C-alpha positions in Angstrom: -46.7 5.4 -55.8 -46.5 1.9 -54.5 -49.0 0.7 -51.9 -47.5 -0.1 -48.5 -47.0 -3.7 -47.8 -49.0 -5.3 -45.0 -46.6 -6.6 -42.4 -49.1 -9.3 -41.4 -49.4 -10.6 -44.9 -48.6 -14.3 -45.2 -45.5 -14.5 -47.4 -44.1 -17.8 -48.6 -40.5 -18.3 -48.1 -38.0 -21.0 -48.9 -38.3 -22.4 -45.4 -42.0 -22.9 -46.0 -41.6 -25.4 -48.8 -42.7 -28.2 -46.5 -45.3 -26.3 -44.6 -48.2 -28.5 -43.5 -51.8 -27.6 -42.9 -52.4 -27.8 -39.2 -54.9 -30.1 -37.6 -58.2 -28.5 -36.8 -60.6 -28.9 -33.9 -63.7 -28.3 -36.1 -64.5 -30.3 -39.2 -64.2 -28.3 -42.4 -62.3 -25.5 -40.8 -58.6 -25.0 -41.8 -56.3 -24.4 -38.9 -53.1 -22.3 -38.8 -50.4 -23.3 -41.2 -47.2 -24.7 -39.6 -43.9 -23.9 -41.3 -41.0 -26.2 -41.0 -39.3 -29.4 -42.1 -39.4 -33.0 -41.0 -36.6 -33.6 -38.6 -35.9 -37.3 -38.6 -35.1 -38.0 -42.3 -33.3 -34.7 -42.8 -31.2 -35.5 -39.7 -29.8 -38.6 -41.5 -29.2 -36.4 -44.7 -27.3 -33.9 -42.5 -25.2 -36.8 -41.1 -24.3 -37.9 -44.6 -23.4 -34.3 -45.6 -21.2 -34.1 -42.5 -19.5 -37.3 -43.4 -18.8 -36.0 -46.9 -17.4 -32.8 -45.6 -15.3 -34.6 -43.1 -13.8 -36.7 -45.9 -12.7 -33.6 -47.7 -11.1 -32.1 -44.5 -9.4 -35.4 -43.6 -8.0 -35.8 -47.1 -6.6 -32.3 -47.0 -4.8 -33.2 -43.8 -3.4 -36.3 -45.3 -5.6 -38.8 -43.4 -6.8 -40.8 -46.3 -8.1 -43.9 -44.6 -10.6 -41.9 -42.4 -11.5 -39.9 -45.5 -12.3 -43.0 -47.5 -14.3 -44.5 -44.6 -16.3 -41.3 -44.2 -17.5 -41.6 -47.8 -18.9 -45.1 -47.0 -20.5 -43.7 -43.9 -22.2 -41.0 -46.0 -23.4 -43.9 -48.3 -25.1 -45.6 -45.3 -26.7 -42.3 -44.3 -27.9 -41.8 -47.8 -29.5 -45.2 -47.9 -31.3 -44.6 -44.6 -32.8 -41.2 -45.0 -35.1 -42.0 -47.9 -36.2 -45.3 -46.4 -36.9 -43.6 -43.0 -38.9 -40.9 -44.8 -41.1 -43.5 -46.5 -41.6 -45.6 -43.4 -42.6 -42.6 -41.3 -44.5 -40.9 -44.1 -42.3 -37.8 -43.9 -41.4 -37.5 -47.6 -41.2 -33.9 -48.8 -39.9 -31.8 -51.7 -37.5 -30.1 -49.3 -36.0 -33.4 -48.3 -35.6 -34.5 -51.9 -33.7 -31.4 -52.8 -31.6 -31.4 -49.6 -30.7 -35.1 -50.2 -29.6 -34.3 -53.8 -27.3 -31.4 -52.6 -25.9 -33.6 -49.9 -25.2 -36.3 -52.5 -23.3 -33.8 -54.6 -20.9 -33.1 -51.7 -20.6 -36.7 -50.4 -20.4 -38.6 -53.7 -19.3 -35.8 -56.1 -16.8 -33.4 -54.4 -15.6 -35.6 -51.6 -14.4 -38.6 -53.7 -12.9 -36.3 -56.3 -10.9 -34.3 -53.7 -9.9 -37.5 -51.8 -8.5 -39.2 -54.9 -6.8 -35.9 -56.0 -5.0 -35.4 -52.7 -4.0 -39.1 -52.5 -2.8 -39.7 -56.1 -3.2 -36.9 -58.6 -1.7 -34.0 -56.6 1.9 -35.2 -57.1 1.4 -35.3 -60.9 2.7 -31.7 -61.0 6.2 -33.1 -60.3 6.2 -34.3 -63.9 5.5 -30.8 -65.2 2.8 -28.1 -65.0 0.8 -29.8 -67.9 0.6 -33.1 -65.9 -0.5 -31.1 -62.8 -3.4 -29.7 -64.8 -4.3 -33.1 -66.1 -4.4 -34.3 -62.6 -6.9 -31.8 -61.2 -8.9 -31.9 -64.5 -9.4 -35.7 -63.9 -10.8 -35.0 -60.5 -13.0 -32.2 -61.8 -14.3 -34.5 -64.6 -15.5 -36.9 -61.9 -17.1 -34.0 -59.9 -19.0 -32.5 -62.9 -20.2 -35.9 -64.1 -21.6 -36.6 -60.6 -23.4 -33.2 -60.7 -24.8 -34.0 -64.2 -25.8 -37.5 -63.1 -27.7 -36.2 -60.1 -29.4 -33.5 -62.1 -30.6 -36.0 -64.7 -31.8 -38.3 -62.0 -33.9 -35.5 -60.4 -35.6 -34.5 -63.7 -36.2 -38.1 -64.9 -37.0 -39.9 -61.7 -40.7 -40.1 -62.5 -40.4 -41.3 -66.1 -37.7 -44.0 -66.1 -38.0 -47.7 -65.1 -37.5 -47.9 -61.3 -36.0 -51.3 -61.7 -32.9 -49.8 -63.4 -30.8 -46.7 -63.0 -29.7 -44.8 -66.1 -26.0 -44.6 -65.7 -23.9 -45.7 -62.7 -25.4 -44.3 -59.5 -23.2 -41.7 -57.8 -22.9 -43.6 -54.5 -21.6 -46.6 -56.4 -19.1 -44.4 -58.3 -18.0 -42.9 -55.0 -17.6 -46.4 -53.6 -15.2 -47.3 -56.4 -13.1 -44.1 -56.0 -13.0 -44.1 -52.2 -12.6 -47.9 -52.2 -9.5 -47.6 -54.3 -8.0 -45.1 -51.9 -8.9 -47.2 -48.9 -7.6 -50.3 -50.6 -4.3 -48.6 -51.5 -3.8 -47.3 -47.9 -4.6 -50.7 -46.5 -2.0 -52.3 -48.7 0.6 -49.5 -47.8 0.8 -48.5 -51.4 1.4 -44.7 -51.9 -1.1 -42.9 -54.1 1.5 -41.7 -56.7 2.6 -45.3 -57.3 -1.0 -46.0 -58.5 -1.7 -42.7 -60.2 -2.3 -44.3 -63.7 -4.8 -47.0 -62.7 -6.4 -44.5 -60.2 -6.8 -41.9 -62.9 -8.3 -44.4 -65.4 -10.7 -45.7 -62.7 -11.8 -42.2 -61.7 -12.4 -41.0 -65.3 -14.2 -44.3 -66.1 -16.4 -44.0 -63.1 -17.4 -40.5 -64.1 -18.1 -41.5 -67.7 -20.3 -44.4 -66.6 -22.3 -42.0 -64.4 -23.4 -39.9 -67.4 -23.8 -42.9 -69.7 -27.1 -44.4 -70.7 -26.1 -47.9 -69.5 -28.7 -49.5 -67.3 -27.8 -50.7 -63.8 -30.0 -52.8 -61.6 -31.5 -50.6 -58.8 -32.5 -53.3 -56.3 -35.7 -51.3 -55.6 -37.9 -54.2 -56.3 -36.6 -55.9 -53.1 -39.4 -55.9 -50.6 -38.0 -55.6 -47.1 -41.5 -55.8 -45.5 -42.4 -59.3 -46.8 -41.3 -62.6 -45.4 -38.1 -64.2 -46.8 -36.7 -67.7 -46.6 -34.5 -68.5 -43.7 -31.6 -69.1 -46.1 -31.8 -65.4 -47.2 -30.9 -64.3 -43.6 -28.1 -66.8 -43.6 -26.6 -65.4 -46.8 -26.8 -61.9 -45.4 -24.9 -63.0 -42.3 -22.3 -64.7 -44.5 -22.0 -61.5 -46.5 -21.3 -59.4 -43.4 -18.7 -61.9 -42.3 -16.9 -61.7 -45.6 -16.9 -57.9 -45.6 -15.6 -57.9 -42.0 -12.6 -60.0 -43.1 -11.2 -57.1 -45.1 -13.6 -54.2 -45.6 -11.3 -52.2 -48.0 -10.7 -55.1 -50.4 -14.2 -56.6 -50.3 -16.0 -53.2 -50.7 -13.8 -52.1 -53.5 -14.3 -55.4 -55.4 -18.1 -55.3 -54.8 -18.5 -51.8 -56.2 -16.1 -52.5 -59.0 -18.0 -55.6 -60.1 -21.3 -53.6 -59.9 -19.8 -50.9 -62.2 -18.7 -53.6 -64.6 -22.1 -55.3 -64.6 -23.7 -52.5 -66.5 -21.5 -52.6 -69.6 -21.4 -56.5 -69.5 -25.2 -56.7 -69.5 -25.5 -54.0 -72.2 -23.1 -56.0 -74.4 -25.0 -59.2 -73.7 -28.4 -57.6 -74.6 -26.8 -56.2 -77.8 -25.5 -59.6 -78.7 -28.9 -61.1 -78.2 -30.5 -58.4 -80.5 -27.9 -59.1 -83.2 -28.5 -62.9 -83.0 -32.2 -62.4 -83.3 -31.9 -60.2 -86.4 -29.5 -62.7 -88.0 -32.0 -65.5 -87.2 -34.8 -63.7 -89.0 
């Protein structure tokens, strides 16, 4: 016969992952434990998740430009939540897991569904086999994004922080969503670009799960003083982006994606040259 459970017993729940020990009035005496999550960084994570979900809804309704823009908004929110958590000392295990799940929606599912609705959906007009190839291409991108995020979570403490292993999922999303935004801005229908869009989507997915190193920019210290010219270059960069956001953003993310394989080939060539020299 099982003993009755004490209703007042302190039971840990999933909500209590980030529980903090309360401040005490007396030194050495532990106060009541407060359960909850930090609001500020998770608010930005929620905003990013909302933007990713909106991108999916907008694409399903045929509004591809707002859908693509929403992915970039999610990218901004993703860049802010972690930095705000570090600046306000509100980092937590809950926030880390929540951010990863939000990234899967915003940079995995959303770009895959946006590009599918814009370009791949009409592949079924060429036959049922082509229709399957279309949604399988979108699924390939989504599953590689999930694998990329899972690998990042388990290896975040053992890899070189100066480099990402594989193309980061936000950058891959920038390529896919940027291609859609670029095509809409140029008044080019998605089915007319189905082949390059398909190659771009599959390539972005493959780069995410590759072992190619990508510069992480994490060694940039935003708290230290910088030369005046640095601020000038930032202003010039913003002006260039404002001239044509779809074209500039797509080109920037495309070049970043190409930088990994180019640098890998350059390092491989240097190794071969050194071996031949010896």
